C-alpha positions as CSV (number, residue, x, y, z in Angstrom):
1,M,-29.8,25.1,-76.0
2,R,-30.9,21.8,-74.8
3,A,-30.9,20.6,-71.2
4,A,-29.1,17.4,-70.6
5,L,-30.3,14.9,-68.0
6,H,-27.7,13.7,-65.6
7,E,-28.0,10.5,-63.5
8,V,-27.3,11.0,-59.8
9,P,-25.9,7.8,-58.2
10,L,-27.7,6.4,-55.2
11,P,-25.7,5.8,-52.0
12,P,-24.8,2.1,-51.4
13,P,-27.4,0.1,-49.5
14,E,-27.0,0.0,-45.7
15,Q,-25.4,-3.2,-44.3
16,P,-26.7,-4.6,-41.1
17,E,-24.4,-4.1,-38.2
18,R,-23.0,-7.4,-37.1
19,E,-21.7,-8.4,-33.6
20,P,-18.2,-9.7,-33.5
21,R,-18.0,-13.5,-33.5
22,R,-19.1,-14.9,-30.1
23,D,-17.5,-17.8,-28.4
24,P,-19.8,-19.4,-25.8
25,A,-16.9,-21.3,-24.2
26,Y,-15.7,-18.0,-22.7
27,E,-19.0,-16.5,-21.9
28,Q,-21.1,-17.1,-18.8
29,G,-24.5,-16.0,-17.9
30,A,-24.9,-13.1,-15.5
31,I,-27.2,-15.1,-13.2
32,G,-27.0,-18.8,-12.8
33,V,-27.8,-21.4,-10.2
34,S,-25.2,-24.0,-9.7
35,P,-26.1,-27.5,-8.4
36,A,-24.4,-26.7,-5.1
37,S,-26.5,-23.5,-4.7
38,A,-29.7,-25.5,-5.4
39,W,-28.7,-28.2,-2.9
40,V,-27.9,-25.7,-0.2
41,A,-31.2,-24.0,-0.7
42,D,-33.0,-27.3,-0.4
43,V,-31.2,-28.2,2.8
44,H,-32.0,-24.8,4.3
45,R,-35.6,-25.0,3.3
46,N,-35.9,-28.6,4.8
47,A,-34.2,-27.5,8.0
48,R,-36.5,-24.5,8.4
49,D,-39.6,-26.6,7.7
50,L,-38.5,-29.2,10.3
51,S,-37.7,-26.4,12.8
52,L,-41.2,-25.0,12.4
53,R,-42.8,-28.4,12.7
54,I,-41.0,-29.4,15.9
55,G,-41.0,-25.9,17.4
56,G,-37.3,-25.7,18.1
57,P,-33.8,-25.7,16.8
58,V,-32.5,-28.3,14.4
59,R,-29.3,-30.3,14.3
60,L,-27.8,-31.1,10.9
61,E,-25.4,-34.0,10.5
62,V,-23.6,-34.5,7.2
63,E,-21.8,-37.8,6.3
64,I,-19.0,-37.4,3.8
65,E,-17.5,-40.0,1.5
66,D,-14.9,-41.3,4.0
67,G,-17.6,-42.2,6.5
68,R,-17.1,-39.2,8.9
69,R,-20.2,-37.6,10.2
70,L,-19.9,-33.8,10.8
71,V,-22.3,-31.8,12.9
72,V,-22.8,-28.7,10.8
73,T,-23.8,-25.3,12.2
74,A,-23.6,-23.3,8.9
75,L,-23.9,-24.2,5.2
76,R,-23.2,-22.2,2.1
77,A,-22.5,-22.9,-1.6
78,G,-19.0,-22.5,-3.0
79,P,-16.3,-22.1,-3.7
80,G,-17.1,-22.7,-7.3
81,N,-20.1,-24.5,-8.7
82,T,-19.5,-28.0,-7.3
83,F,-18.4,-27.4,-3.7
84,V,-20.3,-26.6,-0.5
85,T,-18.8,-25.1,2.6
86,L,-19.7,-26.7,5.9
87,G,-19.3,-24.7,9.1
88,V,-18.3,-27.1,11.8
89,G,-17.6,-25.4,15.1
90,E,-15.1,-22.6,14.5
91,R,-13.9,-24.1,11.2
92,D,-15.1,-24.2,7.6
93,F,-14.7,-27.3,5.4
94,S,-15.1,-27.2,1.6
95,V,-16.4,-30.5,0.3
96,R,-17.3,-31.5,-3.3
97,L,-21.1,-32.0,-3.5
98,D,-20.7,-35.5,-4.9
99,R,-18.6,-36.5,-1.8
100,V,-21.6,-35.9,0.5
101,N,-23.2,-39.3,1.2
102,A,-26.0,-38.4,3.6
103,V,-27.7,-35.6,5.4
104,D,-29.6,-36.1,8.6
105,F,-31.9,-33.7,10.5
106,A,-32.8,-34.0,14.1
107,S,-34.0,-32.0,17.0
108,A,-31.0,-30.1,18.5
109,D,-30.0,-31.3,22.0
110,E,-29.8,-28.8,24.9
111,G,-26.5,-27.0,24.8
112,A,-25.6,-28.2,21.4
113,A,-24.9,-25.7,18.6
114,P,-28.0,-25.7,16.3
115,F,-27.9,-25.4,12.6
116,R,-28.5,-21.8,11.6
117,T,-31.3,-21.7,9.0
118,R,-32.1,-18.8,6.8
119,E,-34.9,-16.6,8.2
120,R,-36.6,-16.3,4.8
121,G,-37.0,-18.5,1.9
122,V,-34.9,-18.4,-1.2
123,G,-36.2,-16.9,-4.3
124,F,-38.0,-13.8,-5.6
125,G,-41.5,-14.7,-4.4
């Protein structure tokens, strides 16, 4: 009796796993800094620096596109990436960032509502 050699087939080669097709138009980064957020951070930093230099509260005046000058007591980014929200007295106004013509800092007058700056800087450092 003779032994017969049998060929054992190898399994098919492994295929790399592929991610489904990605579409960047519908994907957003988890962390992002909008132009409005960067602008607001700069205004807060400049107001805080001026407040430390003069040793007192600061007044912030913002001129918008139609020529009105608003005395701002609070400032934050949003809604969205291109708007900033200005706190004027008891009201909030959302203004597109490109509609802001000028920003002026000055020493706050007695009795006037000062601009509220952030206590600490912005960032991870």
